N, C-alpha and C positions, 0 to 999 in steps of 0.2 A: 545541508544534505550532501550526500556523497555523489560519486560518479560524475564529477565535473559540473554539477549544478551550481552556478553562481547566479544569484538573482538580485535584481534591483527592484525597487518599489514598483516601477512600471512593468516589470516582467512577471508580476504576481497577479493571478486572477482570483478574486474572491468567489467562493462557491458556497451555496447553502445546500447542505445534504441532510436529508431526513433519514435518521437511523433508528431502528427499533431499540427501545430502552434496554432490552435484554442484551443486545449486541454491544451497546455502550458499556454495560456492566462487565461483559466479557473482556472488552478492550481494556477497561480500567484495571481489571484483575491482572491481566498480562503486564500492563505498564507498571503496576505496583510490585510485581514480582522481579523486576529488574534491579540489579545492584545500584544503578544510577537512574533515578526517575526522569522520564522524559515527558514533555507536554503531550496531551492527547493528539493535537494537530500533527506533531512530529511523528508520533507512532503511526497515525493514519497515512501520512505521506510516505513513510518507510514501507508500509504494507502495499501502497499503490505502486511504488517503484519495484518492489519484489515481484508483484503480479505482472507488471509490464516486462520485466526481465524474463520471467517464465514464458510469457506469450511470445516474445521475440526469439527465445531459445527454441521453443517448439516450432516456430516458423522456419528457423534455420535448419532444424532437423527434418524438415519436410513433412511435419505432422499438420494435418488439418485441424482447425479449432474443435470440431466435433469429436475428434479422436482424443483430445486432451482435456475433456471436460469432466474427468473423474468417473466416467461410466465404463471403465475397462473391466 
């Protein structure tokens, strides 16, 4: 992963996430549209990192969470 994430086996936490089947289908459709295919786990981790980056950027810009929830 990018942004300086270097992990060792003890740095990794295994999570079980329940995801609606339709969302998994959407994720796989996006993954399959890439020029280079990535594993589903990698795609999900990239999405989490992007979300965290957006949240941090919003906090730096002085926005409250409820202002940045897409209800503008």
